[in-house]
ROVEXPA-111507 format. One line per 8 residues: number of its first residue (from 1); for each residue x, z, y of N, C-alpha, C, CB. Coordinates in Angstrom, 3 decimals. Glycine has a CB too. Layout:
NUM = X/Z/Y/X/Z/Y/X/Z/Y/X/Z/Y  ...
This chain:
1 = 0.708/-11.690/32.286/-0.229/-11.996/31.202/-0.362/-13.510/31.048/-1.618/-11.352/31.473  -0.248/-13.969/29.822/-0.357/-15.397/29.571/-1.796/-15.862/29.764/0.130/-15.732/28.156  -1.925/-17.038/30.378/-3.243/-17.591/30.671/-3.353/-18.995/30.084/-3.503/-17.616/32.197  -4.561/-19.502/30.036/-4.762/-20.889/29.623/-4.119/-21.823/30.633/-6.264/-21.209/29.472  -3.528/-22.905/30.134/-3.043/-23.952/31.024/-4.254/-24.605/31.690/-2.181/-25.010/30.247  -4.066/-25.232/32.859/-5.209/-25.816/33.579/-6.085/-26.727/32.726/-4.712/-26.591/34.757  -5.459/-27.610/31.940/-6.246/-28.531/31.120/-6.961/-27.785/29.993/-5.346/-29.632/30.537  -6.331/-26.762/29.448/-6.991/-25.927/28.442/-8.230/-25.254/29.023/-6.020/-24.867/27.901
9 = -8.074/-24.701/30.218/-9.189/-23.997/30.868/-10.357/-24.949/31.102/-8.734/-23.374/32.208  -10.056/-26.163/31.553/-11.114/-27.147/31.769/-11.817/-27.489/30.460/-10.542/-28.417/32.407  -11.031/-27.611/29.388/-11.609/-27.969/28.087/-12.519/-26.858/27.562/-10.494/-28.261/27.069  -12.092/-25.612/27.692/-12.918/-24.490/27.234/-14.186/-24.382/28.074/-12.125/-23.167/27.296  -14.054/-24.527/29.384/-15.231/-24.467/30.263/-16.212/-25.587/29.937/-14.806/-24.554/31.741  -15.680/-26.767/29.632/-16.528/-27.915/29.301/-17.199/-27.704/27.947/-15.700/-29.220/29.291  -16.442/-27.157/27.008/-16.994/-26.852/25.690/-18.119/-25.822/25.796/-15.889/-26.338/24.752  -17.965/-24.863/26.710/-18.932/-23.770/26.856/-20.300/-24.241/27.330/-18.400/-22.744/27.819
17 = -20.367/-25.431/27.929/-21.661/-25.960/28.382/-22.111/-27.148/27.531/-21.576/-26.378/29.857  -21.408/-27.375/26.427/-21.760/-28.483/25.538/-22.636/-27.991/24.394/-20.493/-29.159/24.985  -23.242/-28.925/23.694/-24.067/-28.560/22.533/-23.215/-28.090/21.355/-24.928/-29.748/22.103  -21.919/-28.422/21.367/-21.046/-28.022/20.268/-20.842/-26.514/20.207/-19.709/-28.710/20.398  -21.044/-25.829/21.327/-20.806/-24.382/21.358/-21.710/-23.630/20.386/-21.016/-23.848/22.769  -22.811/-24.262/19.985/-23.752/-23.604/19.080/-23.325/-23.685/17.618/-25.122/-24.215/19.237  -22.358/-24.557/17.317/-21.955/-24.729/15.921/-20.467/-24.475/15.673/-22.299/-26.117/15.471  -19.655/-24.480/16.729/-18.220/-24.241/16.571/-17.833/-22.908/17.208/-17.403/-25.394/17.198
25 = -16.777/-22.306/16.688/-16.229/-21.097/17.299/-14.729/-21.275/17.520/-16.511/-19.849/16.413  -14.197/-20.521/18.457/-12.802/-20.629/18.887/-11.951/-19.673/18.065/-12.658/-20.325/20.406  -10.857/-20.173/17.507/-9.962/-19.353/16.703/-8.529/-19.850/16.885/-10.375/-19.386/15.204  -7.590/-19.362/16.091/-6.222/-19.852/16.157/-5.336/-19.104/17.140/-6.233/-21.285/16.513  -4.133/-19.661/17.342/-3.112/-19.001/18.145/-3.469/-18.807/19.600/-1.869/-19.766/18.067  -4.131/-19.797/20.198/-4.511/-19.663/21.605/-5.547/-18.566/21.781/-5.052/-20.991/22.149  -6.544/-18.536/20.913/-7.550/-17.472/20.972/-6.903/-16.108/20.755/-8.654/-17.710/19.922  -5.956/-16.042/19.830/-5.258/-14.785/19.554/-4.536/-14.274/20.793/-4.262/-14.968/18.407
33 = -3.875/-15.185/21.502/-3.112/-14.786/22.686/-4.002/-14.478/23.879/-2.133/-15.871/23.057  -4.946/-15.364/24.172/-5.761/-15.225/25.379/-6.736/-14.056/25.277/-6.528/-16.512/25.645  -7.320/-13.850/24.121/-8.342/-12.809/23.978/-7.779/-11.457/23.534/-9.383/-13.259/22.990  -6.764/-11.488/22.663/-6.371/-10.238/22.021/-4.964/-9.727/22.363/-6.469/-10.409/20.562  -3.936/-10.551/22.207/-2.567/-10.033/22.279/-1.834/-10.342/23.581/-1.780/-10.581/21.148  -2.195/-11.427/24.250/-1.561/-11.800/25.527/-0.031/-11.847/25.379/-1.960/-10.793/26.649  0.435/-12.536/24.346/1.850/-12.425/23.988/2.649/-13.718/24.097/1.959/-11.919/22.608  1.995/-14.859/24.220/2.743/-16.116/24.325/1.845/-17.225/24.825/3.355/-16.503/22.973
41 = 2.479/-18.323/25.242/1.730/-19.538/25.545/1.325/-20.213/24.238/2.569/-20.504/26.432  0.251/-20.955/24.297/-0.177/-21.773/23.165/-0.870/-22.998/23.737/-1.126/-20.975/22.187  -0.499/-24.164/23.254/-0.941/-25.409/23.881/-2.099/-26.069/23.147/0.208/-26.371/23.964  -2.694/-25.381/22.190/-3.748/-25.974/21.369/-5.085/-25.281/21.613/-3.376/-25.895/19.883  -6.139/-25.928/21.171/-7.449/-25.294/21.077/-7.998/-25.616/19.690/-8.427/-25.788/22.222  -8.253/-24.585/18.903/-8.750/-24.752/17.539/-10.208/-24.325/17.484/-7.900/-23.934/16.527  -11.080/-25.265/17.147/-12.518/-25.021/17.088/-12.997/-25.250/15.659/-13.287/-25.940/18.088  -13.493/-24.208/15.040/-13.885/-24.248/13.630/-15.400/-24.169/13.489/-13.220/-23.102/12.852
49 = -15.884/-24.697/12.381/-17.303/-24.603/12.056/-17.477/-24.470/10.553/-18.071/-25.833/12.584  -18.544/-23.819/10.154/-18.864/-23.718/8.736/-19.825/-24.788/8.273/-19.436/-22.374/8.436  -20.201/-25.684/9.185/-21.141/-26.756/8.864/-20.442/-28.114/8.920/-22.340/-26.730/9.833  -20.732/-29.019/7.976/-20.159/-30.366/8.041/-20.536/-31.049/9.354/-20.634/-31.214/6.844  -19.622/-31.865/9.870/-19.895/-32.594/11.108/-19.284/-33.983/11.012/-19.337/-31.831/12.344  -19.745/-34.881/11.862/-19.248/-36.255/11.850/-18.242/-36.466/12.976/-20.411/-37.255/11.978  -17.481/-37.533/12.858/-16.547/-37.903/13.919/-17.291/-38.138/15.222/-15.749/-39.157/13.529  -18.441/-38.789/15.143/-19.219/-39.077/16.356/-19.630/-37.798/17.081/-20.465/-39.893/16.004
57 = -19.903/-36.743/16.327/-20.307/-35.475/16.940/-19.249/-34.968/17.910/-20.572/-34.422/15.862  -17.995/-35.007/17.484/-16.923/-34.448/18.310/-16.319/-35.490/19.247/-15.835/-33.862/17.427  -16.313/-36.742/18.829/-15.741/-37.782/19.684/-16.552/-37.967/20.961/-15.661/-39.103/18.926  -17.858/-37.815/20.877/-18.689/-37.947/22.072/-18.347/-36.855/23.084/-20.184/-37.884/21.702  -18.031/-35.661/22.584/-17.592/-34.575/23.467/-16.278/-34.939/24.143/-17.438/-33.257/22.678  -15.327/-35.453/23.364/-14.020/-35.811/23.908/-14.146/-36.928/24.944/-13.071/-36.240/22.779  -14.958/-37.938/24.650/-15.146/-39.045/25.594/-15.748/-38.541/26.902/-16.048/-40.134/24.979  -16.735/-37.682/26.794/-17.377/-37.122/27.984/-16.379/-36.292/28.793/-18.593/-36.257/27.586
65 = -15.594/-35.486/28.097/-14.579/-34.668/28.774/-13.531/-35.555/29.438/-13.901/-33.704/27.775  -13.123/-36.603/28.742/-12.131/-37.542/29.277/-12.631/-38.189/30.564/-11.800/-38.625/28.238  -13.845/-38.679/30.546/-14.389/-39.400/31.699/-14.602/-38.500/32.909/-15.694/-40.056/31.326  -14.926/-37.248/32.670/-15.242/-36.343/33.779/-14.038/-35.554/34.282/-16.316/-35.386/33.358  -12.905/-35.684/33.593/-11.729/-34.910/33.991/-10.475/-35.759/34.170/-11.462/-33.842/32.973  -10.639/-37.064/34.224/-9.513/-37.937/34.524/-8.403/-37.921/33.493/-8.951/-37.572/35.827  -8.767/-37.802/32.225/-7.764/-37.816/31.160/-7.184/-39.222/31.046/-8.379/-37.356/29.799  -5.860/-39.322/31.015/-5.198/-40.626/30.990/-5.195/-41.268/29.608/-3.782/-40.487/31.479
73 = -5.051/-40.451/28.582/-4.861/-41.015/27.245/-5.417/-40.066/26.191/-3.366/-41.298/26.979  -6.052/-40.639/25.179/-6.564/-39.855/24.049/-6.154/-40.531/22.743/-8.118/-39.705/24.127  -5.568/-39.773/21.860/-5.270/-40.248/20.514/-5.927/-39.295/19.522/-3.724/-40.345/20.270  -6.264/-39.800/18.343/-6.891/-38.919/17.362/-6.477/-39.317/15.953/-8.422/-38.956/17.499  -6.604/-38.356/15.062/-6.341/-38.620/13.645/-7.109/-37.611/12.806/-4.815/-38.552/13.330  -7.394/-37.988/11.575/-8.095/-37.099/10.643/-7.095/-36.562/9.629/-9.267/-37.842/9.924  -7.090/-35.256/9.464/-6.232/-34.607/8.480/-7.113/-33.697/7.624/-5.071/-33.797/9.171  -7.397/-34.149/6.409/-8.282/-33.402/5.504/-9.630/-33.132/6.177/-7.621/-32.065/5.075
81 = -9.975/-31.864/6.378/-11.294/-31.526/6.935/-11.248/-31.293/8.439/-11.847/-30.291/6.251  -10.295/-31.907/9.119/-10.171/-31.673/10.550/-9.929/-32.972/11.312/-9.044/-30.691/10.825  -10.473/-33.005/12.514/-10.190/-34.093/13.442/-9.321/-33.533/14.561/-11.512/-34.727/14.008  -8.192/-34.177/14.778/-7.237/-33.727/15.788/-7.187/-34.742/16.930/-5.825/-33.529/15.166  -7.398/-34.258/18.148/-7.358/-35.103/19.341/-6.191/-34.670/20.222/-8.700/-35.026/20.126  -5.392/-35.634/20.643/-4.276/-35.379/21.550/-4.607/-35.986/22.900/-2.942/-35.958/20.991  -4.659/-35.148/23.924/-5.064/-35.581/25.263/-3.882/-35.484/26.221/-6.251/-34.731/25.781  -3.774/-36.458/27.116/-2.733/-36.448/28.137/-3.356/-36.653/29.508/-1.673/-37.534/27.855
89 = -2.922/-35.830/30.449/-3.316/-35.986/31.842/-2.097/-35.697/32.695/-4.512/-35.044/32.216  -1.488/-36.742/33.239/-0.248/-36.559/33.982/0.822/-35.983/33.073/-0.469/-35.646/35.197  1.356/-34.834/33.464/2.391/-34.184/32.655/1.811/-33.174/31.664/3.393/-33.491/33.561  0.503/-32.990/31.684/-0.136/-32.025/30.781/-0.536/-32.674/29.463/-1.364/-31.407/31.446  -0.342/-31.929/28.393/-0.767/-32.362/27.064/-1.622/-31.272/26.430/0.458/-32.693/26.167  -2.596/-31.682/25.663/-3.480/-30.725/25.000/-3.905/-31.279/23.650/-4.719/-30.413/25.875  -3.814/-30.427/22.640/-4.315/-30.797/21.316/-5.575/-29.989/21.047/-3.236/-30.552/20.201  -6.652/-30.676/20.710/-7.898/-30.013/20.338/-8.215/-30.388/18.897/-9.072/-30.411/21.299
97 = -8.413/-29.371/18.061/-8.770/-29.612/16.665/-10.184/-29.128/16.387/-7.774/-28.918/15.723  -10.941/-29.974/15.732/-12.268/-29.609/15.245/-12.171/-29.541/13.721/-13.380/-30.646/15.719  -12.468/-28.378/13.171/-12.182/-28.144/11.759/-13.426/-27.667/11.008/-11.058/-27.120/11.613  -13.711/-28.336/9.901/-14.737/-27.842/8.968/-14.061/-26.828/8.060/-15.396/-29.020/8.129  -14.489/-25.593/8.161/-13.766/-24.495/7.524/-14.740/-23.624/6.747/-13.003/-23.655/8.572  -15.279/-24.196/5.690/-16.235/-23.433/4.892/-15.968/-23.687/3.420/-17.696/-23.807/5.257  -15.145/-22.849/2.864/-14.838/-22.961/1.440/-15.229/-21.661/0.746/-13.329/-23.279/1.213  -16.422/-21.200/1.088/-16.955/-19.952/0.543/-16.050/-18.769/0.872/-17.132/-20.067/-0.969
105 = -15.390/-18.867/2.040/-14.560/-17.756/2.489/-15.429/-16.724/3.192/-13.433/-18.251/3.427  -15.009/-15.495/3.126/-15.746/-14.431/3.777/-15.364/-14.342/5.253/-15.489/-13.096/3.074  -16.270/-13.788/6.030/-15.977/-13.451/7.416/-15.737/-11.952/7.472/-17.139/-13.885/8.381  -14.604/-11.561/8.041/-14.222/-10.154/8.021/-14.789/-9.363/9.187/-12.733/-10.034/8.019  -14.898/-10.006/10.337/-15.364/-9.321/11.534/-16.472/-10.094/12.220/-14.217/-9.101/12.495  -17.018/-9.499/13.246/-18.113/-10.119/13.995/-17.543/-10.984/15.113/-19.069/-9.042/14.574  -17.974/-12.222/15.173/-17.577/-13.090/16.286/-18.359/-12.709/17.537/-17.809/-14.585/15.935  -17.668/-12.711/18.671/-18.312/-12.320/19.919/-18.077/-13.380/20.989/-17.788/-10.953/20.394
113 = -18.876/-13.305/22.041/-18.768/-14.281/23.120/-17.653/-13.890/24.087/-20.105/-14.407/23.868  -16.838/-14.878/24.432/-15.742/-14.693/25.382/-15.573/-16.007/26.137/-14.403/-14.266/24.656  -15.609/-15.947/27.461/-15.577/-17.154/28.284/-16.741/-18.084/27.919/-14.227/-17.889/28.113  -17.861/-17.494/27.523/-19.065/-18.231/27.131/-18.868/-19.079/25.880/-19.514/-19.115/28.264  -17.890/-18.698/25.074/-17.610/-19.379/23.806/-17.562/-18.316/22.713/-16.259/-20.198/23.868  -18.095/-18.638/21.544/-18.021/-17.713/20.422/-16.585/-17.694/19.901/-19.023/-18.113/19.294  -16.004/-16.500/19.820/-14.592/-16.402/19.438/-14.448/-15.586/18.158/-13.759/-15.767/20.575  -13.488/-15.973/17.348/-13.258/-15.326/16.060/-12.781/-13.886/16.254/-12.231/-16.122/15.238
121 = -13.030/-13.045/15.267/-12.605/-11.649/15.350/-11.096/-11.544/15.154/-13.344/-10.791/14.302  -10.521/-10.454/15.637/-9.088/-10.224/15.470/-8.727/-10.153/13.994/-8.659/-8.935/16.185  -9.577/-9.515/13.189/-9.301/-9.391/11.756/-9.271/-10.757/11.071/-10.350/-8.498/11.092  -10.191/-11.634/11.450/-10.225/-12.965/10.836/-9.026/-13.804/11.254/-11.516/-13.688/11.208  -8.679/-13.743/12.540/-7.510/-14.499/12.992/-6.246/-13.950/12.335/-7.384/-14.446/14.534  -6.160/-12.638/12.197/-5.002/-12.031/11.537/-4.895/-12.498/10.088/-5.094/-10.498/11.593  -6.027/-12.545/9.390/-6.025/-13.026/8.003/-5.610/-14.490/7.944/-7.415/-12.842/7.362  -6.155/-15.298/8.845/-5.812/-16.723/8.878/-4.328/-16.923/9.160/-6.650/-17.453/9.936
129 = -3.808/-16.146/10.116/-2.401/-16.264/10.493/-1.488/-15.870/9.334/-2.102/-15.393/11.719  -1.849/-14.820/8.636/-1.026/-14.365/7.518/-1.052/-15.381/6.385/-1.508/-12.996/7.015  -2.222/-15.950/6.120/-2.323/-16.982/5.085/-1.500/-18.206/5.479/-3.799/-17.379/4.852  -1.572/-18.600/6.759/-0.788/-19.740/7.250/0.705/-19.458/7.146/-1.162/-20.066/8.705  1.085/-18.216/7.348/2.483/-17.800/7.232/3.034/-18.141/5.851/2.623/-16.293/7.501  2.251/-17.914/4.816/2.693/-18.248/3.465/2.558/-19.738/3.177/1.899/-17.452/2.444  1.611/-20.392/3.820/1.331/-21.802/3.537/2.318/-22.741/4.213/-0.071/-22.146/3.976  2.601/-22.498/5.513/3.455/-23.427/6.264/4.694/-22.754/6.841/2.662/-24.064/7.386
137 = 4.607/-21.464/7.091/5.716/-20.648/7.591/6.417/-21.280/8.786/6.718/-20.411/6.487  5.684/-21.474/9.865/6.284/-21.909/11.119/6.740/-20.678/11.896/5.281/-22.760/11.957  7.772/-20.815/12.745/8.254/-19.642/13.488/7.187/-18.979/14.345/9.404/-20.037/14.363  6.225/-19.759/14.852/5.171/-19.145/15.670/4.293/-18.214/14.833/4.304/-20.232/16.331  4.167/-18.485/13.528/3.397/-17.599/12.654/4.107/-16.253/12.512/3.188/-18.250/11.264  5.417/-16.291/12.325/6.202/-15.063/12.230/6.125/-14.282/13.541/7.672/-15.383/11.879  6.210/-14.993/14.647/6.106/-14.389/15.978/4.763/-13.683/16.135/6.281/-15.459/17.079  3.695/-14.364/15.746/2.355/-13.778/15.860/2.191/-12.562/14.953/1.291/-14.823/15.521
145 = 2.751/-12.631/13.749/2.658/-11.492/12.836/3.359/-10.269/13.418/3.264/-11.849/11.471  4.485/-10.495/14.069/5.211/-9.390/14.697/4.323/-8.671/15.707/6.491/-9.903/15.384  3.612/-9.438/16.529/2.759/-8.821/17.541/1.487/-8.228/16.939/2.397/-9.840/18.605  0.997/-8.816/15.867/-0.135/-8.203/15.168/0.259/-6.832/14.618/-0.629/-9.119/14.024  1.509/-6.722/14.189/2.001/-5.455/13.655/2.322/-4.472/14.781/3.243/-5.690/12.787  3.050/-4.927/15.783/3.524/-4.030/16.836/2.456/-3.689/17.875/4.703/-4.647/17.524  1.645/-4.672/18.244/0.685/-4.455/19.327/-0.712/-4.126/18.812/0.623/-5.680/20.212  -1.144/-4.819/17.780/-2.486/-4.585/17.228/-2.481/-3.532/16.122/-3.063/-5.887/16.688
153 = -1.280/-3.038/15.768/-1.124/-1.918/14.836/-1.558/-2.218/13.404/-1.899/-0.755/15.337  -1.458/-3.493/13.008/-1.615/-3.813/11.594/-0.314/-3.437/10.874/-1.963/-5.335/11.387  -0.377/-3.313/9.578/0.821/-3.173/8.751/0.896/-4.387/7.840/0.801/-1.836/7.920  2.085/-4.705/7.295/2.139/-5.810/6.333/1.137/-5.636/5.196/3.540/-5.934/5.761  1.002/-4.413/4.704/0.061/-4.168/3.599/-1.374/-4.459/4.022/0.174/-2.715/3.108  -1.734/-4.071/5.235/-3.098/-4.323/5.704/-3.335/-5.817/5.913/-3.366/-3.557/7.009  -2.344/-6.525/6.440/-2.482/-7.972/6.626/-2.688/-8.668/5.285/-1.243/-8.548/7.340  -1.925/-8.254/4.291/-2.061/-8.843/2.957/-3.418/-8.520/2.351/-0.944/-8.346/2.035
161 = -3.928/-7.346/2.660/-5.250/-6.964/2.160/-6.346/-7.800/2.812/-5.507/-5.472/2.413  -6.182/-8.119/4.101/-7.144/-8.985/4.783/-7.172/-10.371/4.145/-6.802/-9.096/6.278  -5.990/-10.877/3.788/-5.908/-12.183/3.123/-6.617/-12.135/1.774/-4.433/-12.612/2.938  -6.419/-11.053/1.053/-7.079/-10.915/-0.255/-8.593/-10.888/-0.098/-6.602/-9.636/-0.971  -9.077/-10.133/0.896/-10.516/-10.030/1.110/-11.127/-11.362/1.537/-10.811/-8.969/2.156  -10.431/-12.085/2.394/-11.017/-13.305/2.949/-10.840/-14.515/2.046/-10.412/-13.595/4.291  -9.656/-14.635/1.461/-9.341/-15.852/0.709/-9.240/-15.645/-0.799/-8.057/-16.421/1.207  -9.185/-14.405/-1.225/-8.998/-14.151/-2.645/-7.579/-14.381/-3.106/-9.919/-15.007/-3.439
169 = -6.654/-14.587/-2.162/-5.244/-14.837/-2.484/-4.490/-13.511/-2.502/-4.599/-15.822/-1.458  -3.673/-13.337/-3.511/-2.941/-12.080/-3.660/-1.449/-12.317/-3.446/-3.196/-11.459/-5.055  -0.981/-11.929/-2.275/0.444/-11.976/-1.968/0.973/-10.545/-1.965/0.711/-12.684/-0.591  2.198/-10.376/-2.421/2.792/-9.042/-2.492/3.694/-8.793/-1.283/3.591/-8.873/-3.802  4.042/-7.521/-1.071/4.905/-7.196/0.065/6.298/-7.790/-0.097/5.005/-5.686/0.235  6.806/-7.856/-1.322/8.122/-8.468/-1.484/8.075/-9.945/-1.122/8.628/-8.291/-2.921  6.953/-10.609/-1.388/6.780/-12.003/-0.972/6.722/-12.096/0.550/5.500/-12.605/-1.597  6.066/-11.132/1.187/5.964/-11.105/2.648/7.347/-11.023/3.289/5.099/-9.919/3.106
177 = 8.150/-10.063/2.838/9.472/-9.885/3.446/10.397/-11.051/3.113/10.101/-8.570/2.977  10.302/-11.563/1.905/11.128/-12.712/1.520/10.783/-13.939/2.350/10.954/-13.023/0.031  9.491/-14.167/2.557/9.036/-15.330/3.325/9.495/-15.255/4.774/7.513/-15.441/3.269  9.596/-14.053/5.307/9.957/-13.904/6.719/11.346/-14.452/7.019/9.889/-12.443/7.122  12.247/-14.415/6.048/13.608/-14.884/6.279/13.682/-16.394/6.483/14.489/-14.487/5.123  12.688/-17.113/5.982/12.732/-18.572/6.038/12.650/-19.120/7.458/11.612/-19.143/5.218  11.965/-18.404/8.352/11.793/-18.936/9.705/12.505/-18.116/10.773/10.333/-19.012/10.035  13.244/-17.077/10.378/13.961/-16.266/11.365/14.928/-17.102/12.193/14.717/-15.142/10.672
185 = 15.619/-18.027/11.530/16.626/-18.820/12.237/16.013/-19.798/13.227/17.474/-19.575/11.246  14.687/-19.997/13.154/14.019/-20.939/14.055/13.305/-20.246/15.211/13.028/-21.774/13.280  13.430/-18.932/15.315/12.734/-18.205/16.373/13.107/-18.699/17.763/13.030/-16.730/16.266  14.357/-19.110/17.947/14.816/-19.545/19.267/14.076/-20.784/19.756/16.304/-19.822/19.233  13.452/-21.522/18.854/12.706/-22.717/19.270/11.421/-22.346/20.004/12.375/-23.589/18.054  11.077/-21.067/20.023/9.837/-20.623/20.666/10.001/-20.316/22.151/9.312/-19.403/19.964  11.183/-20.496/22.690/11.408/-20.179/24.108/10.382/-20.826/25.043/12.797/-20.620/24.513  10.001/-22.102/24.827/9.008/-22.716/25.732/7.665/-21.984/25.754/8.777/-24.156/25.330
193 = 7.382/-21.198/24.731/6.115/-20.468/24.678/6.202/-19.103/25.360/5.682/-20.292/23.234  7.382/-18.780/25.896/7.609/-17.473/26.520/7.941/-17.634/27.992/8.739/-16.717/25.805  7.212/-18.489/28.666/7.534/-18.870/30.042/7.427/-17.725/31.038/6.635/-19.979/30.477  6.703/-16.667/30.704/6.565/-15.548/31.635/7.740/-14.577/31.554/5.271/-14.805/31.363  8.669/-14.832/30.653/9.848/-13.985/30.521/11.093/-14.761/30.927/9.985/-13.460/29.080  12.057/-14.072/31.538/13.321/-14.732/31.852/14.165/-14.815/30.583/14.087/-13.971/32.980  15.310/-15.487/30.682/16.114/-15.728/29.484/16.558/-14.422/28.827/17.334/-16.574/29.833  16.943/-13.446/29.631/17.382/-12.163/29.075/16.243/-11.490/28.313/17.896/-11.233/30.195
201 = 15.049/-11.513/28.889/13.889/-10.911/28.227/13.526/-11.666/26.954/12.687/-10.882/29.177  13.651/-12.990/26.996/13.394/-13.792/25.802/14.379/-13.435/24.697/13.480/-15.291/26.128  15.665/-13.357/25.066/16.697/-13.015/24.081/16.418/-11.664/23.437/18.081/-13.005/24.738  16.063/-10.687/24.268/15.816/-9.336/23.759/14.616/-9.308/22.817/15.591/-8.364/24.920  13.547/-10.017/23.196/12.354/-10.045/22.350/12.634/-10.713/21.015/11.217/-10.765/23.062  13.282/-11.870/21.048/13.547/-12.600/19.811/14.505/-11.828/18.913/14.118/-13.984/20.120  15.453/-11.109/19.522/16.357/-10.267/18.735/15.598/-9.094/18.113/17.513/-9.746/19.616  14.657/-8.521/18.869/13.836/-7.427/18.333/13.032/-7.885/17.120/12.888/-6.886/19.416
209 = 12.482/-9.103/17.211/11.696/-9.639/16.093/12.580/-9.833/14.868/11.028/-10.974/16.485  13.761/-10.413/15.085/14.690/-10.627/13.974/15.101/-9.294/13.351/15.937/-11.398/14.453  15.408/-8.317/14.198/15.820/-6.998/13.694/14.693/-6.337/12.903/16.252/-6.086/14.861  13.459/-6.496/13.394/12.325/-5.864/12.707/12.184/-6.392/11.283/11.022/-6.103/13.488  12.218/-7.708/11.132/12.004/-8.279/9.800/13.201/-8.045/8.881/11.722/-9.774/9.910  14.407/-8.028/9.436/15.577/-7.751/8.601/15.589/-6.296/8.143/16.869/-8.074/9.365  15.329/-5.376/9.075/15.341/-3.957/8.708/14.156/-3.615/7.808/15.316/-3.077/9.969  12.998/-4.233/8.077/11.830/-3.997/7.239/12.062/-4.451/5.817/10.625/-4.698/7.808
217 = 12.743/-5.572/5.685/13.050/-6.090/4.358/13.994/-5.148/3.611/13.669/-7.491/4.462  15.000/-4.639/4.339/15.951/-3.713/3.706/15.258/-2.420/3.266/17.105/-3.386/4.676  14.404/-1.888/4.142/13.698/-0.642/3.820/12.778/-0.828/2.616/12.886/-0.155/5.033  12.117/-1.980/2.568/11.213/-2.224/1.445/12.004/-2.344/0.144/10.379/-3.500/1.685  13.128/-3.058/0.199/13.959/-3.209/-0.991/14.497/-1.856/-1.450/15.119/-4.177/-0.717  14.927/-1.036/-0.494/15.436/0.296/-0.842/14.354/1.139/-1.515/15.961/1.016/0.413  13.112/1.026/-1.015/12.019/1.810/-1.601/11.713/1.357/-3.024/10.759/1.697/-0.735  11.813/0.055/-3.261/11.574/-0.475/-4.607/12.672/-0.017/-5.562/11.499/-2.018/-4.580
225 = 13.925/-0.079/-5.088/15.053/0.338/-5.927/14.984/1.833/-6.232/16.388/0.001/-5.241  14.516/2.604/-5.250/14.407/4.051/-5.455/13.390/4.379/-6.543/14.018/4.748/-4.147  12.339/3.580/-6.613/11.315/3.792/-7.640/11.824/3.410/-9.024/10.059/2.990/-7.310  12.779/2.429/-9.026/13.303/1.973/-10.306/14.275/2.955/-10.910/13.969/0.642/-10.149
């Protein structure tokens, strides 16, 4: 079972006793893996809030964490409504993002406490992941969608429906299958995130993912042609 890296664990534990825990919640790929799917490593921590916040609010947390945990280096940058901090301690690296995420979007599920931190629901993370799949289409998004389908028992249609409910965005199944081909060739770059599997197991898993999206695309196309 995949676990938090040591520096990640320290950051979550530190966040859990900070004042920020009352306004931010944990979401994203790491939360998806650690709480729900246990399917890959993830080196980030994504903390979202529906309330505006200042740089000083989050920077004071980072400075305190740095001083009490021997962090060697901290870099930061602002990207739209998010502050991204890159932390280094020896050979460990950690990215922590604090994100203002309130654009009148709906919440699909109930957030619950996990590791003394409020964590996003599986339905909300699934909707976010599917929307990100269309927005940026990184191979890790395709990887996560595969496990949401195979392990969490979502279907492409249900994932698209979650996106519609949460964001008001309407993507079709043909768009879903077409989009999947764009990052299939990059799946092999995810090997570092599969450290609990040997090379043979990694090869088999990545081939299974590729086969699933290729065969799913063919079946969907055949069904459309049959209707025509």
